[in-house]
VEXNUGU-6974 format. One record per atom (N, C-alpha, C, O): residue in one letter; x, y, z. Coordinates in steps of 0.1 Angstrom, whole numbers, plus 5000, padded with zeros to 4 digits. Layout:
<rs>
AXYZ...
</rs>
This chain:
<rs>
M500949894999M500050015000M501050125000M502050125007E500650214990E501350334990E500950435000E499850475000L502050495007L501650605017L501350725011L501950765001K500350785018K499850925012K501051035014K501751025024P501051125006P502151225007P502251285022P503251295028E500951325027E501051395039E501451305051E501951355061I501351175050I501951075060I503351075058I504051095068V503951055045V505451065044V505851195050V506851195057D505251315047D505751435051D505851445067D506851495073R504851375074R504851375088R506051295093R506751325102I506251175087I507351085092I508651135091I509551105099E508851225078E510151295076E510251395087E511351415092Q509251475090Q509351575100Q509651515114Q510451565122L509051395117L509351325129L510751275130L511351295141E511251215119E512651165118E513651285120E514751265125K513351405115K514251515117K514151555132K515251585137K513051565138K512851595152K513751505160K514651555167F513451385160F514051285169F515651275166F516451265175S515951275153S517451265151S518151385156S519251365160S517551495157S518151625162S518451605177S519351675182M517751515184M517951495198M518651365201M518651315212G519251285189G519851175191G518951055195G519350955201Q517651065191Q516650965193Q516350875181Q516350925169D516050745183D515650665171D514250665169D513550615178I513650715158I512350725155I511550595154I510350585158V512250485150V511550355150V511150325165V510050275167S512050345175S511550315189S510250385193S509350325199Y510150515188Y508850595192Y507750545184Y506650545190L507950505171L506850445164L506350315170L505250285169D507250235176D506850105182D506150145194D505050085196G506450255202G505750295213G504350345209G503350325217L504150405198L502850445194L502150325190L500950325192L502650235184L501950125178L501350035191L500249985190Y502250025201Y501649925213Y500850005222Y500249945230S500750145222S500050225231S498550195229S498050175218E497750195240E496350195241E495850325237E496650425237Y494650335232Y493850465228Y493650535241Y493450475251L493750675240L493550745253L492050765254L491250775244T491650765267T490150775271T490150905279T491050945286Y488850965278Y488551075286Y488851055301Y489551135307W488250955306W488450925321W489850895325W490250925337D490650835316D492050835321D492750965319D493650995327Y492451035310Y493251165307Y493051265319Y494051325324I491851265324I491551365335I491651295349I491351355359H491951175349H491951075361H490651095369H490551125381L489651065361L488351085367L487950995379L487351035389D488450855378D488250775389D488750815402D488150815413T490050865400T490750925412T490051065418T489851075430L489751155409L488951275412L487751245420L487551305431L486951155415L485551115422L485751045435L484851025442T486951005438T487050935451T487851015462T488250965473M488051145458M488651245467M487851315477M488251405484Q486651275478Q485751355488Q485551245499Q485051125498N486051295510N485951205522N485451265534N486251295543P484251285536P483451345546P483851295561P484251185564K483851385570K484251345584K482951305591K483051255603T481751335586T480551305593T479651225583T480051205572G478351195587G477451135579G476451235573G475551185565F476451365575F475651455570F475851475555F476951505550P474751455546P475051445531P475551585526P476251585516D475251705532D475651835526D477251845528D477851935522E477851775538E479151795539E479951765526E481051825524E479351675518E480051645506E480051755496E480951775488I478951825497I478751945488I479852045492I480452105484F480052065505F481052155511F482452115507F483252205504I482751995506I484051945502I484251975487I485352015483M483351945479M483451945464M483652085461M484552115453Y482752175466Y482852325463Y484352375466Y484952455458H484852335477H486052385480H487352335470H488352395467Q487152205467Q487952155458Q487952215444Q488952245437I486752245439I486652325428I487252465428I487852515419T487052525439T487652655440T489252645440T489952735435E489752545446E491152535446E491652505432E492752555428L490952435424L491352405410L491352545403L492252575395Y490252625405Y490352765398Y491352845403Y491952925395F491752845416F492852915419F494252865413F495152945410K494352735411K495552675403K495552725388K496652755383M494352735382M494352795368M494752935370M495552975361M494453025379M494853145380M496453175382M497053255375L496953085391L498353075392L499153035379L500253085377H498552955372H499052925358H499153035350H500053055342E498253125351E498353245342E499253345348E499953405340F499453365361F500553455365F501953395363F502853475360E502153265363E503453195360E503753235344E504953255341Q502653225336Q503053255321Q503553395320Q504553415312M502953495327M503453635325M504753645331M505553725326A505053585343A506253615351A507453535343A508653575344K507253445335K508353375328K508753445315K509853425309L508053545311L508453615298L509453715300L509353785310E510553715291E511453815292E510853955289E511154055296V510053965278V509454085275V507854065275V507453965268V507054135283V505654115283V505054215274V505254335275E504254165265E503454245255E502154285263E501654205271V501654405259V500354465265V499254375262V498454345271K499154315251K497954225246K498054105254K497054065260F499254035255F499453915262F499053935278F498353855284M499554045283M499154065296M497754085298M497154025307T497054175290T495654205292T494854065291T493954035300D495153975281D494353865279D494653765291D493753695294R495853765297R495853665309R495353725320R494953645329I495153845323I494453915334I492953895332I492253855342T492553905320T491053885316T490753735320T489653705324R491553645318R491453505321R491153485335R490253425340I492153555343I492053545358I490753605362I490153545371N490253725357N489053775361N487953695359N487053695367R487953615348R486953535343R486753415353R485653375357Y487953365358Y487853255367Y487253305380Y486453245386F487653425384F487253485397F485753505396F484953485405E485353565385E483753575384E483153465384E482153455391N483553355378N482853225378N482753175391N481653125395L483753195400L483753145413L482753235422L481953185430T482753365420T481853455427T480553425425T479653435434H480253395412H478753375407H478253245412H477053215415S479253155414S478953015420S478653005434S478152905439F478953105441F479053105455F477753085463F477753085475D476553085455D475353045459D475252905464D474452865473V476152825457V476252695462V476652685477V476252585483M477452775482M477652775495M476752845504M476552815516I476052955497I475153035505I473852975506I473352965517D473252915496D471952865497D471952715494D470952645494G473152655491G473152515486G473352415497G473452295494M473352455510M473452355520M472252385531M471852505533E471852285539E470952305549E471652355562E472652305567L471052465567L471652535578L472052425590L473152425595A471052355593A471152255604A472252155602A473052135612Q472352105590Q473352015588Q474852085589Q475752025593F474952205584F476152275584F476752295598F477852285601H475652335606H476052375621H476552245628H477452255637K476152125624K476552015630K478051965624K478951945631F477951945610F479251885604F480351965606F481451915607R480152115607R481252205608R482152185620R483252225620M481552115631M482152105644M483251985643M484151975651A483151905633A483951795629A485151855621A486151775620L485151965617L486252015608L487352105617L488352135611L487052135628L487852215636L489352155637L489552045640P490452235636P490352395633P490552425618P490952535614A490252325610A490452365596A489552475591A488452495595S490052555581S489252675577S489652715564S490852695561G488752765555G489152815541G490252925544G490952955535F490352975554F491353075558F492853015554F493753095550Q492952885554Q494152815552Q494452785537Q495352715534S493752855528S493952835513S495352915510S495453035509A496352835508A497652895505A497652955491A498353055488Q496852885481Q496852935468Q496253075466Q496653145457Y495253105475Y494653225475Y495653335480Y495553445475R496553315490R497653405493R498553405482R499153515480M498853305475M499753305463M499353395452M500153465446I497953405450I497353495440I497653625444I498153705436E497253665457E497553805462E498953845460E499153955455I499953745465I501453775463I501753815448I502553905445C501253725439C501453745425C500853875418C501253915407S499953935425S499154045420S499654175422S499254265414T500454195433T500654335437T502154335445T502654235449D502654465448D503654475456D503454435469D502354465474F504254375476F504054315490F503554415500F502754385509I503954525499I503554635508I501954665508I501354705518N501354635498N499854645498N499154535504N497854545505L499854435509L499354315517L499554335531L499154245539V500254435535V500454465550V499154525555V498454595548T498954475568T497854525574T497654675573T498654745574K496354735572K496354875570K496854965582K497255085579D496754925594D497454995603D498955005604D499455095610E499654915597E501054915595E501554965583E502754995582R500754975573R501055005559R501855125558R502955115552E501355235563E502055355561E503255375568E504055465564K503555305578K504855315586K505855235577K506955285575F505555125571F506455055563F506555115550F507555075543S505755195544S505655265531S506955365532S507655385522N507255415544N508355515544N509655465549N510555535552R509655325549R510955255550R511455185537R510655125530T512655205535T513355145524T514055015528T514454935519D514254995541D515154895545D514354765550D514854665555A513054775549A512054665554A512254545546A512054555534T512654425551T512754295543T511354245541T510354285546L511254145532L509954075530L509654005542L508453995546E510653935548E510353865562E509753955571E508753925577E510154075573E509554165583E508154205579E507254205587L507954235566L506654275561L505854155562L504654175565F506254035561F505353915561F504753905576F503653865578E505653955587E505153935600E503854025602E503054005611H503654125593H502554215595H501554215584H500854315581I501454085577I500554085566I499054075571I498754025582Y498254115563Y496854145568Y496154025573Y495554035584W496253915566W495453805570W495753745584W494953675590K496853775590K497153725604K496153785614K495853715623A495653915613A494753965621A493453905621A492653915631G493153825609G491853755608G491853635615G490753575618A493053585620A493053465627A493753465640A494453375645T493553585646T494153625660T492953655670T492053725667E493053595681E491953615691E491853755696E492853805701L490853825694L490753965698L491053995713L491654095716A490553895722A490653925736A492153915741A492654005748T492853805735T494053775740T495153825731T496353845735G494953845719G496053875709G496753755705G497853765698K496253635709K497053505705K496753455692K495653485686K497553385686K497353325673K496353195675K496553115684T495353185666T494453075667T495352945661T496352965653L494952825665L495452715659L495652705644L496552665638T494452765638T494352765624T495552845618T496152795608L495952955625L496853035620L498352965622L499252975614I498452905634I499752835636I499952725627I501052695623Q498852645625Q499052545614Q499552595600Q500452545594F498752705597F499152765583F500452815581F501152785571E500952885592E502152935592E503352825592E504352845585E503152725599E504152615600E504252555586E505352525582K503252535579K503252465566K503652565554K504252525544Y503252675555Y503252765542Y504252895544Y504552965534S504552935555S505253065556S506453065547S506553145539N507452975548N508652975540N508352965526N509053025518Q507352885521Q506952885508Q506353015502Q506653055491L505553095511L504953215506L506053335504L505953415495I507053325515I508053425515I508953405503I509453495496S509253265500S510053255488S509353295474S509953345465L507953275474L507353315463L507253475462L507153535452A507153535473A507153695473A508553735468A508653845462K509453665471K510853715466K510953685451K511553765444R510253575446R510553545432R509653645424R510053685414F508453685429F507553785422F507853925427F507054015425Q508853955434Q509154095439Q509254175427Q508754295428K509854135415K509854205404K509054155392K509154195380K508254065395K507453995386K505953985388K505253925380N505454045400N504054065402N503454155392N504154225385L502154155390L501354225381L501754365380L501854425369W501754425391W502154585392W503554605385W503654705378Q504454515389Q505854545384Q505954515370Q506754565364L505054425364L505054395350L504354515342L504754555331Y503454575349Y502754685343Y503654805343Y503754875333E504454835355E505354935355E506454935345E506955035340G506654805341G507854765332G507454805317G508254805308L506254825315L505754845301L506054995295L506255085303S506055015283S506355155279S505255255283S504155205288E505555375283E504555465289E503255465280E502255495286E503255435267E502155435258E501355305263E500055315265D502055195265D501155075269D500555085282D499555015285R501255165292R500555185304R499255265304R498555275314K499155325293K497955405291K496755315284K495655365283N497055185280N496055115273N494855095282N494855035293E493755145276E492455145284E492054995288E491654965299K492254905277K491754755282K492554695294K492054635303L493854725293L494654675303L494454725317L494554655327I494054865317I493954935330I492654885335I492454875347L491654855326L490254815331L490354685336L489754655346A491154585329A491454465335A492054455349A491654365357L493054545351L493654555364L492654605374L492654545385R491854695371R490754745379R489854645383R489354625394Q489454565373Q488354455376Q489054355384Q488354295393L490354325384L490954225392L490954265406L490754195416D491254395407D491354465421D490054435427D489954395439V488954465421V487554455425V487154315429V486554285439N487554235419N487154085420N487954015433N487253935440V489254045435V489853975445V489554055459V489453985469N489454175458N489554255472N488254315477N488054385487I487154285467I485754325471I484854225469I484154185479N484654175456N483654075454N483753935460N482853875465W485153885460W485353745466W485153765481W484453675486P485753855489P485453865503P483953885506P483353825515L483453985499L481853985501L481153865499L480153845506S481453795490S480853655488S480953565500S479953505503H482153565506H482353495518H481653555530H481153485539Y481653695529Y480953765541Y479353725541Y478753705551K478853725529K477453685527K477153535532K476153515539S478053455529S477953305534S478153315548S477353245555A479053385555A479253395569A477953425577A477553365586V477453545571V476253585577V475053485577V474253475587R475053425566R474053315564R474153205573R473153155579Y475353165576Y475553045584Y476253065597Y476152975606L476853175599L477553195613L476953295621L477153295633Q476053395616Q475553505624Q474253445631Q473253405624K474253455644K473153415651K472953505664K473753505673D471753595663D471653675674D471153595687D470453495687P471753645699P472253765702P473753765699P474253875699E474453645697E475753645695E476253575683E475553485679D477353605676D477853535665D478453395667D479153375678I478253305658I478953185660I480353185654I480553245643K481453135661K482753135655K482853065643K482152965641A483753105634A483953025622A484852905626A485452905636T484952805617T485652685620T486952685626T487252615636G487752785620G489052805625G489152915636G490252955639G488052955641G488153075651G488453205645G488853295652T488353215631T488753345625T487753445628T486553415630N488253585629N487353685632N486753745619N487153845614W485853675615W485253705602W484553835600W484453885589Q483953885612Q483254005611Q484154125607Q483654225601K485454115612K486254225609K487254195598K487854285592Y487454055595Y488454025585Y487854035571Y488554085562L486454005569L485953985554L485554115550L485754135538P484954205557P484454315549P485454415543P486354465550P485454435531P486554515523P486754645530P487854685532R485654705532R485854845537R486654865550R487154975552F486854765558F487754765570F489154745566F489954815572Q489354655556Q490754625553Q491454725544Q492654735545K490554785535K491054875525K492354815518K493354875516R492154695515R493254635507R493054655492R492054615487I493954725486I493954755472I495254735465I496254795468F495254645454F496454605447F496954715439F498154715437Y496254825433Y496854915424Y496155045427Y495355095420P496655105439P496055235443P496355355433P495655455432A497455325425A497755445416A496755455404A496655555397I496055355401I495055365390I493555385394I492655365387W493355435407W492255475412W492155615416W493155665421T491055675416T490955825420T490755805435T490355705441A491055935441A490855955455A489455915459A489255845469E488555965451E487155935457E486955785456E486255735466E487455705446E487255565444E487955495456E487455395461L489155545460L489755485472L489055505484L488955415492E488555625485E487755665498E486555565499E486155525510N485855545487N484655455488N484955295486N484055225483W486055265488W486355135485W485555025493W485455025505G485054925486G484354835492G482854865494G482154795501K482354965488K481055005489K480454975475K481154975465K479254965474K478454935460K478855035451K478855015439W479155155456W479355255447W480455235436W480455275424V481455155442V482555135432V482255055420V482755075409E481254955422E480854875411E479854955402E479954955390S478855015409S477955085400S478255205393S477655235383V479255285399V479755395391V480955365382V480955415371V481855295385V483055265379V482755145368V483355145357F481955065371F481754965359F480354945355F479954835350G479455045357G478155065352G477254945357G476254915351Q477454875367Q476554775371Q475554805381Q475854885389V474454745380V473254795388V473254695401V472354705410
</rs>
């Protein structure tokens, strides 16, 4: 049987490819011949994926709780994949950067819009029972979310609001020193005693070194630094600026507010509030207007910064109702 020209062409290209690496094409063709056809379930490891839900109790809605958080972490991994793409480039073009930030925004918006699964998708009575078996674990301990923050902005913008101005006037502060004052620590510190919760202690023991190392690697590669490295003309690109503004709102307003809405639904109980599973101070930690955490203050007006965390930001800046 005579081989079609396009098949001969592909074989010649393969021979050239493998010979340039000192490889024998016949061995690779044998491997192709003996290989089984790929299936969807093997490619995505479906059987493994569907067995990774291991509830601690017999309450059915706990499985929903687990799966939603697993989905969230996969979305976070997708976001970090986009940050890594931008950081690895020697020269970042404005279109490439805008497209990747738009992807990250899309992932965040999908998560925010899906949060009704957490807010209305579980029975309140079940949640109040199975959550007691989860102590001291907490969504607070999502290291990937912290990585997204570190990749998004200069580290000073993650320092707690009360300390930010002090460190802004210092040029000798190390990342290790700044890390000791990072905003999220206040969210897992007991108000009465000032002691760290077990949730925070566990998190720091596992991830502190990794997060500091990431901060050092992205010190000149975070989104703001990449933006600052663009030409003056590219820094005026409206689509890029809008994408950065939307990311700021998605991460620092919409996502925390979604959690706040969920916390109010499940944890607020008059006359006193129920503690979160990790003992986090969610009433002070989640509302954006308290933290005033802003990735890109230079691209917001004074009025927008003053009204940060209020519905005004979305309705006026983005025309949303």
